[in-house]
N, C-alpha and C positions, 0 to 999 in steps of 0.2 A: 933703893926703891924696887918693888917687886915687878917682875915682867908682866906684860899684858897677857891675858889668857888667850891662847890660840883658838881661832875659830874652827869649828868641826868641818870635816870634809863634806862636800856635797854627796848626798846618797846616790848610788848608781844602781838601777833596777833592771831586772830582766825584761819586764814589759816596756814597750816604747811609750813615750808620752807625746801629746800634742799640745803645743802652746796655742790656746784658742783666742788669745787677745793680748796684743802688745803694740807698741808704736816704735818700730825700728828707725824710723826717720827722726825721731826725737832724742836719739842717743847723743850724749855729750861727751862721756868719759871713754866710750868703748870704740874701737875700730870695728866696723861692721863685719869685715871678713873674719876677723879674729873672733868676734862674738859668735858668729854662726858656726864656725868650726867647733868652738868649745861647747856650744849648745848641742850640736849633732853628736859630738863625742860623749856628751852627758846623757845620751839617750833620747833627746828631743827629736822625733822623727819628722814633724811638720810644724811650721810656725805660721800663724795668721796675723799679719800686720794690718792696723785699723786706720781707716781714713776718718778725719774729724772736721776739716775745714776747707773752704774754697782754696786756701793756700797750699794744701798738701794732697787734695784728692787725686790729682794727676801724678804727682811724684810718687805717692804710695803705689799707685797702679804700675808705674814703670819700675819701681824697685822690685815688686814681686814678679813682674814679668821677666826680669833679668837675673833672678836668683833661684837656684834649685831648691825645691822643698819649702819655698816661701810663697804664701798665698795672701790675698788681701780682701778688703771690703771696700765699698764705696758708700759715703755718707757724710752728712753734716751734723755735727754735735749740736746739742741745744745751746751751748754757749755761743755758737756761731751762726745761729738761725737767722740773725739780722743780715747775714751775708748771702742768704738764698737768692737765686736769681734764675731766669729762664736759661742762662748760659750753663750754670751748674746742673740743672736738670737735664740739659742736652748732653753734657759730658757723661752723667750717669747712665742715660739711655744708651749711649755709644759704648760705654765700658762694661756695663753689667752682663752682657751676654758672653764675655770672654771667660774661658775655662778656669783661669786663675783667680777669678773674682768669685768669692763664695757667698757673699751676703750683702745686704743693705745695712749700713751702720758706720759709725756709731750714731744712732739717732735717739730721740727721746725728749725728756723734759728735765730741767734743772731749776727748781724754785729756791734753792739754797743761795746761789749766787746771783741768779736773775741777770746774767750777763747779756741776754736778749730778752725783749719784751715777752711776757708770757703768752699773749695772744699770737705773736709771731712764732714762738716755739710750738705751739699747738698746731698752727697751720703747717709748719715745715715738717713736723712729726707726721702728721696725717698724709702729707703729700708723698713723704718718703715710704711710708707703709704702702700706699697705693703703687709706688714704683715696684716694691718688692712683690706685690700681688701680680702686677703686670708681667714681671720677668720670672715669676715662680721661684723666688729666693727667700731664704729665711732672713730675719732681722737680728741685729745686735743693738739691744736697747740699754740706754742710760737713764735711770730714774732716781732723782734725789729730791726729797721733800716734796714730792708730787704724786703721791700714791693714787689719790682719787682720780685726778685727771688722766693719769696713765691707764687705770682700769677702765674709765669711761670711754677713752679713745679705742683701747683694744677691744672693747665689746663690739664696736663697730666693724672690726676686722676679724670676724669669726674664722673658724677653720675652713669654711667653704670659700673664703676670699684669700686669706693668708695661710695657704695650705701647709706650708713647711714651718710655720710658726717662727721660733728663734730662741734667744737667750737674754734674760736679764743680767747683764754682765756686772761684776763687782758688786754683788748684792749686798746692800746695807739698809734696806728699807724695812718698813714694819712687816710683821708676820702676816698681816692681812693681805698685803700685796703678794707675798710668796704663795700663800694658799690660792689666791685668785689665779695667778699665772700658771701655776702647777696644774690647777684644775683645767685651765685652757689649753694645756699641752706644751707649755714652754719649758725651757731648761733654766737653771740658775748657775751663774758663773761665780767662782770664789777665787780670791787671790791671797796675797801675803797678809791681808788684813785679819784673817782668821788666826794668825799667829801673834797678834798684838794683845797685850794684856787687857786692854780696855774693850775689846771687841766680843764680849760674851754674847751680846744680842745677835751678832753675825754668826757666831758658832752655833747658837740655837737654830738659826735658819738652816745651817748645814745639817743638823741633827733631824730637822723636820724633812728635808728634802729627800725624796726616794733616790736610791742608788742610781736608777736608770735615768735620772733628770739632773745629774751633777756634771759640771764642766770645770776644768782646771784652767787657770789663766795666771799671768803675772801682772798685767797692765804696765810692763816695764816701758820706760825707765822709772816708773813710780811705784810706790808701795812695796818696797823690798821687804821680804819676810825676815823675821827672827830666824837665825842669829846674825844676819848680814844687814839688818836694818841700819840706815844711815849711809849706806853705799848706793850707787846708782844700780837700779834693778836690771835684770837681764833674764832671758828665757831659761838659762841654765840653773837658775834658782828655784825652778818649778818643783823639784823633788821635795823641798821643804814644805811647800804648800800641800803636796800630796800626802806627805806623812801626817800633817796636822789634820787633814781631812779624814784620813783612815782612822786616826785616833778618835775623832768625833763620831764616826760611824761605827766604831767598835769592831773593825775588821783589819786584816792584814793589808799592807799597803799594796802588795802585788795584786791582790784580789780587787781592791778598789781601782787600781790603774787599768786592769783588764776591762772593768765595766766602763770606766770613764772614756777609755779609748773607743769602745763601741758607741758610746753616746755621741762623741765628737764626730766620728765618722758618719753616723746616721744624720746628724744635724747638717754638716757642711757638705757631705757627699763629694769628697775630694776626688778629682779626676785622675 
């Protein structure tokens, strides 16, 4: 029997990378300290770990508070909108002013799974957008099979209210949503999906997106890029996403990384 083909090494670039969206508290197969060391050794300069539920909003906050070069967001994912409460809102109001909290998120709408009622999703999305306005923070948005309602709600939060705008993370929606949010001043975040054979629609969105509106993410531990698909994802796989993104933009990876680094700094304003 033939030997398994060895996986290619992870590329190492001169330009630093920023992991703009992952879930460090969801790691199953990785030791956190080892993962962070390997990520930083691989050129990942900063990591943003994302809050999604009433169960992890404070633990994500504490994790980022206690880890060098790790930042966080505070927010409730549309899957968890049914768990929204005055207590959660009070926690967010308390934590959002802290310097290691960069954004309100992951918030938005998900009509694919409908894990929370749609009217509740819309209510919680709007409430958290208002919190971002109140605290002058950007937002990290999840939108799946909910393009029209996402656009309708965002129209009510124009750049005069939600001044720092935000990012539509893991963009997989219709091109109409991409065009709308780009026109509104948002960024688009892309991850390992752009390396999947079936993701031609997502690669077209990458091609459409201006260079100064692109963000890199892994969404780890999910969506591991080719050629490591099937393993638990980690921030140190981000260079594979960068290479594929550069290929779609028709530029050298280092040039893309330099621009995306500027984009990520501009959006999150790391302290």
